[in-house]
C-alpha positions in Angstrom: 11.2 -6.0 -40.5 12.3 -2.9 -42.7 15.7 -1.4 -42.3 16.8 2.1 -43.0 18.5 2.4 -46.3 21.0 5.1 -47.2 21.5 7.2 -50.1 24.5 5.4 -51.3 22.8 2.1 -51.1 19.5 3.6 -52.9 21.8 4.7 -55.7 23.5 1.5 -56.1 20.3 -0.4 -56.4 18.8 2.3 -58.8 22.0 1.9 -61.0 21.7 -1.9 -60.9 18.0 -2.0 -61.9 19.0 0.3 -64.8 21.6 -2.2 -65.9 19.0 -5.0 -66.3 17.8 -3.2 -69.4 14.1 -4.1 -68.9 12.1 -2.8 -71.9 8.9 -1.9 -69.8 7.0 1.5 -69.7 5.9 0.6 -66.2 9.3 -0.4 -64.8 10.9 2.6 -66.7 8.4 4.8 -64.9 9.1 3.4 -61.3 12.9 3.9 -61.8 12.4 7.5 -63.2 10.3 8.3 -60.0 12.8 6.5 -57.9 10.2 4.5 -56.4 11.5 3.9 -52.8 9.0 0.9 -52.2 10.6 -0.8 -55.2 14.1 0.1 -53.9 13.4 -1.2 -50.4 11.9 -4.4 -51.6 14.8 -5.0 -54.0 17.3 -4.2 -51.1 15.6 -7.0 -49.1 16.1 -9.3 -52.1 19.6 -8.4 -52.2 20.5 -8.7 -48.6 21.9 -12.2 -47.9 20.8 -14.0 -44.5 24.6 -14.3 -43.5 24.5 -10.5 -43.3 21.0 -9.7 -41.5 19.0 -12.4 -39.8 15.7 -10.3 -39.7 15.9 -8.4 -43.1 17.0 -10.6 -45.8 16.2 -12.5 -49.0 14.6 -15.9 -47.8 10.8 -14.7 -48.1 11.3 -13.3 -51.5 13.4 -16.3 -52.8 10.5 -18.5 -51.8 8.2 -16.3 -53.7 10.4 -15.9 -56.9 10.7 -19.6 -57.0 7.0 -19.8 -58.1 7.2 -16.7 -60.1 10.2 -18.2 -62.0 8.6 -21.4 -62.7 5.3 -19.8 -64.0 7.5 -17.4 -66.2 9.5 -20.3 -67.5 6.3 -22.2 -68.4 4.9 -19.3 -70.3 8.1 -19.0 -72.3 8.2 -22.6 -73.3 4.6 -22.6 -74.1 4.9 -19.5 -76.3 8.1 -20.9 -78.0 7.7 -24.6 -78.1 4.0 -25.3 -78.9 4.6 -28.6 -80.6 6.9 -29.8 -77.7 5.8 -32.8 -75.7 4.8 -32.2 -71.9 7.8 -34.6 -70.9 10.2 -32.6 -72.8 8.7 -29.2 -71.6 9.2 -30.3 -68.1 12.9 -31.4 -69.0 13.5 -27.8 -70.5 11.9 -26.0 -67.6 13.8 -28.1 -65.0 17.1 -26.8 -66.8 16.0 -23.0 -67.2 15.0 -22.8 -63.5 17.8 -24.5 -62.1 20.5 -23.3 -59.6 23.3 -23.6 -62.2 21.2 -21.6 -64.6 20.2 -19.0 -61.9 23.9 -18.9 -61.1 24.9 -18.3 -64.6 22.3 -15.3 -64.8 23.5 -13.8 -61.6 27.1 -13.7 -63.0 26.2 -12.2 -66.3 24.1 -9.3 -64.6 27.0 -9.1 -62.2 24.8 -9.2 -59.0 27.6 -10.0 -56.8 28.4 -6.1 -57.0 25.2 -5.3 -55.3 24.5 -8.3 -52.8 25.2 -7.6 -49.1 27.0 -10.8 -47.8 28.3 -11.6 -44.3 32.1 -11.7 -44.1 31.9 -15.5 -43.1 30.2 -16.3 -46.4 32.6 -14.3 -48.6 35.5 -15.9 -50.3 34.0 -19.3 -50.6 33.2 -20.0 -54.3 30.7 -22.7 -53.8 28.8 -20.8 -51.1 29.0 -17.8 -53.5 27.4 -19.7 -56.3 24.5 -20.9 -54.0 24.1 -17.1 -52.7 24.0 -16.0 -56.3 21.1 -18.3 -57.3 19.3 -17.5 -54.0 19.5 -13.9 -54.6 18.5 -13.9 -58.4 15.5 -15.9 -57.3 14.8 -13.3 -54.6 15.3 -10.5 -57.2 12.7 -12.1 -59.6 10.4 -12.1 -56.5 10.9 -8.6 -55.7 10.3 -7.3 -59.1 7.1 -9.3 -59.3 6.1 -7.9 -56.1 7.0 -4.3 -57.0 5.5 -4.3 -60.4 2.6 -6.9 -60.1 3.2 -8.2 -63.7 4.6 -11.5 -64.9 4.9 -10.0 -68.3 7.7 -7.8 -67.1 9.4 -10.9 -65.7 9.2 -12.5 -69.1 10.5 -9.4 -71.0 13.6 -9.5 -68.8 14.2 -13.3 -68.7 13.0 -14.5 -72.0 16.1 -13.0 -73.9 18.3 -15.1 -71.8 16.1 -18.2 -72.3 15.8 -17.7 -76.0 19.7 -18.0 -76.0 20.2 -20.7 -73.5 17.5 -23.0 -74.7 19.1 -23.4 -78.0 22.2 -25.1 -76.2 20.1 -27.0 -73.8 18.1 -28.6 -76.4 21.2 -29.9 -77.9 22.6 -30.9 -74.4 19.7 -31.7 -72.4 21.7 -32.1 -69.3 23.5 -28.8 -69.5 22.5 -27.0 -66.4 20.8 -29.6 -64.4 22.0 -33.1 -65.0 20.8 -35.0 -61.9 17.2 -33.6 -62.7 17.4 -34.9 -66.4 18.6 -38.2 -65.3 15.6 -38.5 -62.7 13.3 -37.5 -65.5 15.0 -40.4 -67.7 14.6 -43.1 -64.8 10.9 -42.0 -64.3 10.2 -42.4 -68.1 11.7 -45.9 -67.9 9.9 -46.8 -64.5 13.4 -47.4 -63.0 14.1 -46.4 -59.3 15.4 -43.1 -58.7 19.1 -42.6 -59.0 21.0 -43.3 -55.7 24.2 -41.5 -54.9 26.7 -42.4 -52.6 29.4 -39.9 -51.5 32.6 -40.2 -49.6 34.9 -37.5 -48.7 38.4 -38.4 -49.7 40.2 -35.2 -49.0 40.0 -32.3 -46.3 41.7 -29.7 -48.9 39.3 -27.1 -49.7 39.1 -26.6 -53.4 40.5 -30.1 -54.2 39.2 -31.4 -57.6 38.9 -34.9 -56.1 37.6 -33.9 -52.6 34.6 -35.8 -52.9 34.0 -39.2 -54.6 30.6 -40.3 -55.8 29.3 -43.8 -56.9 25.8 -43.5 -58.9 23.5 -46.6 -58.8 20.4 -47.1 -60.8 18.1 -49.9 -60.0 21.0 -51.3 -57.6 23.6 -51.3 -60.4 26.8 -49.2 -60.4 26.4 -46.7 -63.5 29.3 -44.1 -62.9 31.7 -42.9 -60.6 33.2 -39.5 -60.3 35.0 -36.9 -58.2 34.1 -33.2 -57.5 35.3 -30.2 -55.3 31.8 -30.3 -53.6 29.4 -33.3 -53.2 27.0 -31.6 -55.5 29.6 -31.1 -58.1 30.5 -35.0 -57.7 26.9 -36.0 -57.9 26.5 -33.7 -60.9 29.7 -35.3 -62.9 28.6 -38.6 -62.0 24.9 -37.9 -63.6 26.5 -36.2 -66.8 28.6 -39.3 -67.2 25.6 -41.5 -67.4 23.4 -39.0 -69.6 26.6 -38.6 -72.0 26.5 -42.5 -72.5 22.7 -42.4 -73.1 23.1 -39.5 -75.5 25.8 -41.3 -77.5 23.7 -44.5 -77.5 20.8 -42.7 -79.2 23.2 -41.2 -81.8 
């Protein structure tokens, strides 16, 4: 279902797309022609379900997930040709993670252009999830509008080139749980088991959730977090840091 888009929204989306600084003739031509088809699909990507139940980011987020993974695979294949398949999987898991998408969304100031429902505003943890979802939807929208994976790479590669250097030094930088799962699979261990207990009802409390992390039935780490996801991530980081130090 398509909605009517007003002139102010068109201008805001147009200015936002310019700010992405994608060095592509095809992209620039569409912008110069103020292509309304592209503006409309980007508007859909940047409208969250909390604001509109029938016209929102969900379908484009689903589509963008596949585009993102393919784009990341091409980036790794081009820049890390001697890297093993296992290490490629680990790196890709990091550069397509929700944490990485949230970081990118903040860098491009996507919250200035996302339409969010009033109930979803003001919650930092909900906002981070919304940012990641809408960045993925934006990737899907750009691919659908331009029908070019190369243009997606032109946009994302500059961020991946910078971030991959840090990720290779700290393999769990963006997605500790995925990195730990990969390690367990390499060792033929059972997948990590996280047991969460809510210890506080105070929103924003750094110790609101308590996590115990088990591998093959053995307790390997405990940690706290403001959300259950953060508590799990903190526990995974503890285990990975110990593994990383042991290797050194």
